C-alpha positions in Angstrom: 21.5 51.6 -112.8 22.3 54.9 -114.5 24.3 57.6 -112.7 22.9 61.1 -113.3 24.3 64.0 -111.2 21.3 66.4 -111.4 17.7 65.6 -112.3 15.0 68.2 -113.0 11.3 67.3 -112.6 8.2 69.2 -113.7 5.3 68.9 -116.1 7.5 70.0 -118.9 10.9 71.7 -119.2 11.0 75.5 -118.5 13.4 78.3 -119.3 15.2 78.4 -115.9 15.8 74.7 -116.1 17.4 75.2 -119.5 19.6 78.0 -118.3 20.7 76.2 -115.1 21.2 72.9 -117.0 23.4 74.7 -119.6 25.5 76.3 -116.8 25.9 72.9 -115.0 26.7 71.1 -118.2 29.5 73.5 -118.9 31.0 72.4 -115.5 30.8 68.8 -116.6 27.7 67.7 -114.7 25.4 65.1 -116.2 21.9 66.4 -116.4 18.6 64.5 -116.6 15.0 65.4 -116.8 11.7 63.7 -115.8 8.7 65.2 -117.5 5.0 64.3 -118.1 4.0 66.6 -120.9 5.3 67.1 -124.5 8.4 69.3 -125.0 10.6 70.6 -127.7 13.0 67.7 -128.2 15.6 69.5 -130.4 15.9 72.5 -128.0 16.2 70.6 -124.7 18.3 67.7 -125.9 21.2 70.2 -126.4 21.4 70.6 -122.6 20.0 67.4 -121.0 21.9 64.1 -121.3 18.8 62.0 -120.7 15.1 63.0 -120.7 12.4 60.7 -119.5 8.9 61.7 -120.6 5.4 60.4 -121.0 4.8 63.1 -123.7 1.1 63.6 -122.9 -0.6 66.5 -124.7 -2.4 67.6 -121.5 -3.3 66.2 -118.0 -7.0 65.8 -118.4 -8.2 62.6 -116.8 -9.6 61.3 -120.1 -6.3 61.9 -121.9 -4.2 60.1 -119.2 -6.6 57.2 -119.0 -6.8 56.8 -122.8 -3.0 56.9 -123.2 -2.7 54.4 -120.3 -5.1 52.0 -122.1 -3.6 52.6 -125.6 0.1 52.5 -124.6 0.5 50.6 -121.3 4.2 49.8 -122.1 5.0 53.5 -122.3 3.8 54.0 -118.7 5.6 50.9 -117.4 8.9 52.1 -119.1 8.4 55.6 -117.7 8.1 54.4 -114.1 10.9 51.9 -114.5 13.3 54.6 -115.7 12.3 56.8 -112.8 12.9 53.9 -110.4 16.4 53.2 -111.8 17.8 56.7 -111.9 20.0 57.4 -108.9 20.7 61.1 -108.9 22.9 63.1 -106.6 20.4 66.0 -106.6 16.8 66.4 -107.7 15.4 69.8 -108.4 11.6 70.1 -108.7 9.6 73.2 -109.6 
């Protein structure tokens, strides 16, 4: 079980999550993110301590289904990580 203080959830990271995460990180808070779509790894790993993502290019049913068939372990790992995070606060957009 990993202890994360604040977790942000959305399809992909946004600007306000970056700004709020940066401010909280300066205060010593551990920040995590749960996202479904692809994101800029170099930019957001500066703020977030841990990011869990499926890294899907879009949410069309064909894309999701094809990725589920092609990479089933990725989906299992994604949902396992979500189940094991015990955050103090979850902020969703």
